[in-house]
N, C-alpha and C positions, 0 to 999 in steps of 0.2 A: 535619209529619207526614203528615198527610193530602195533603198538595201532592203530597208524595216519594212515596208511593202511587199517587196519580194518574200521576205522567210515569213511574211505574217499568209500571202497567198499558200506557198507549198503546205504549211502547218495546217490551213484547211484543208488543202485537196488531200493531203494523209489521212485526216480526220474522217473526208467523207470516203473513201476507199474502206476504211476501217468501219465506217458504221454498220453495213449490212449485216457481217457477221457477230458482231458486238451490239450493237443494240437491235437486233432483229428479237421482233415479237413473236410468243406463241401465237397461233390461231384464236379466236375467241371462242368458247363454249357457245354452244347453241345447241336448243331446243326444240323440236317441229312435230304438231300435233296433228295428224291426219285421221281421216278415217270417213264411215259413212253412216247414216241410220237408213233401215229398207225394212220398208211395208210391205206385206204380202198380206193377200186375202183372197179365197178361193171358195166356193159353194159347188156340190155333189148332191147326186142322188141315186142309189142306187148299183153304188160303182164300189163302195170302199170294203163290202164284207166277201166280192168275189161269188157272190151268187147274186144271178140277175132274177130267179124266181121268187124271192125276199126284197120286197121293196118297202122295206119297213126305215132303210139307214140312209138317213141323210145327214148333210153338212155344210156348215158353213164356218170355215175356220179361218183365223187373222192372229198373226205376231208379226211384233216388233224386232229387230234385230239391230246392235249396236257395234258398231266395229272400230276402237280409236286406234293406231299406233301411234304411239311416243316415242321419237327419236332425239337421244343425245350424244350429240357430235362433236369435236375437236378435230378441227382439220379433215383428215379423212378417216380417221377411228371413230366410230360411232356404236352406241349401244340401241336397238331397238326392242321392245316389250310390246306384243299386240294382245289387245283382249278383244273378249265377245260375250255379248248376253245377248240370250234369245227368251223374249218372254210373247206368252199367248195371251189373246184378249179374253178375259173371263178363266175361270176357274173348267178344269176340263179331268176332275179325276175325282178322287174321295178328299187328298190330300192336297189343297193348293199350297202354294209361296215355297215348295222344297226342291232339290234340285231331279230332276228326270232324264237327264240327258240321255242316258242307256234306255229307257223304257220306248216301247214301241206300240203304237195304237193300237188298243183292243187287248194289251198287255194285264198280268195278271196285279201288275203294280199300282201304286198310288196314284200313279198321274196316265193318261189316256193322250198324253200331249204326242204330236207327230215326231218320228224321228229328227232330229237335229235341234228340236226344242230344250232348253234349258231347264223351265221352268213357265210357270203360268200366274197371270196377275187378277186377282178375282176384286171384290169390294175391299178396299182400303189400300191396297197395292203393295204390301210390306213385304217384298220377296226377297230371301237373306240365300247366302250361298250360290249365289247362280254365277260369278263373276271367272270366265273360262281365260288360261292363260294361251295365247293363241300362239304367237311367237315370243322367243324369250335368245336374242343372239347378241355376238357381238363381232364385229366387222372392223379389219385391221392390215397393215403392211405386213406380209411374214417375212418377207425376204424383199432387196432392193434398200436403195439411197435411203435413211433415217428410218429403217424397219427394224423389226425385232432382229433380222439375222443380217444385218448390212453388209456383212461377207459376201452373200451370194447375190450377183448382181441383179441379176434380172426381178423385175416386181413380180410377187406372187401376194395378193390380195385372200385373206383367209376370213372364211367368217362358220363360227362357233355358236351351235345351240338349237335351240326349238326352232325353228326358220321355213320358209316358202318355197319350194319347189321352183316355182317362178320358171328361167330360161334355162334351169339349171338340165332339165333332163328330156329338152321338146326339139332337139335336135333334129330337122326335116321329120322325125316323126315323134310321136308323144311315149314316153317311157315312164313316165310315172307325172303324178298329179298331187295337189295338197300342201300337207305342209311333212316335216320328217326330224327327227333330231340326229345330228350328228355333224358334220364338218362338211364345207364346200372351197375348194382351193382353185384360183382362177391365174394362172401363170401368162404372163404376155413375154414372149421371148423379142419377137420382132410386130409391128402392125400387122402383120399379117400371118404370122404364126403366133397363136396362144393353145395352149393347154386347161383344159377343167374337167377337173376331178372332184366328185361328189364322196363321200362315205356316209352311207345311211346305217344308222344304228337301230336297230330291229328291238331287238330283246339283250337286255342287259347278264353278264355273266358275272355272278357274285362271288364270293370265296365260300359262303357256304354250303353251295348247292356242290361245289367242287369234292366235297370232304364227304360225301354219301357212299353209300355201297358203289358198285360198278353196276350199270343199268338202272340203278333209281332214279327218279326224278322228284322235283319238289316244285311246286307251283309258286310256292312262296319265295322263289329268287328269281322267277321269270317275269319279263314286262312285256 
């Protein structure tokens, strides 16, 4: 009986040692939604047109901004999509309810919205085509253990796509802010030695533009 118990205990111990690699479960997928609602209003008189001798310009401006961020994560790997919607209170131009992100106040377009406003919401507030893609990127382990390239021992976390500068370009001084499209690579050699490299793609170079005669340019292939 004692011999049987010893054999059983030994088998249980062997299974216990094998359990972590054999029965380990993958991290559970997780979806996180964060963001903000921003309400802004301002009133002014005799300042908008730059002429202090003409006192007819008066303004009461208000807008709502919605900035949700959706994060889809499995362990350390994640994908992030950030959206933005900006709407003024009430109609501010001849044609309400349409995109006007590139319009400026007092422009000749269909909207007099302030810069940065997507569109305006008049009566009925049915506004179409105003959802902006603010961020859209993936983040994953490029090198290191259990990464895309595990044969490189040091850990490099890569982020690819449309993303915020965040802490990428503000070491001691601000080199850039806002958002960009490209890649960010953060390598950790030791807790005290790290390397941070960002590749910012300002303009696409497509094959169609390369086939033009020397000295020619085409706005169609420029971004």
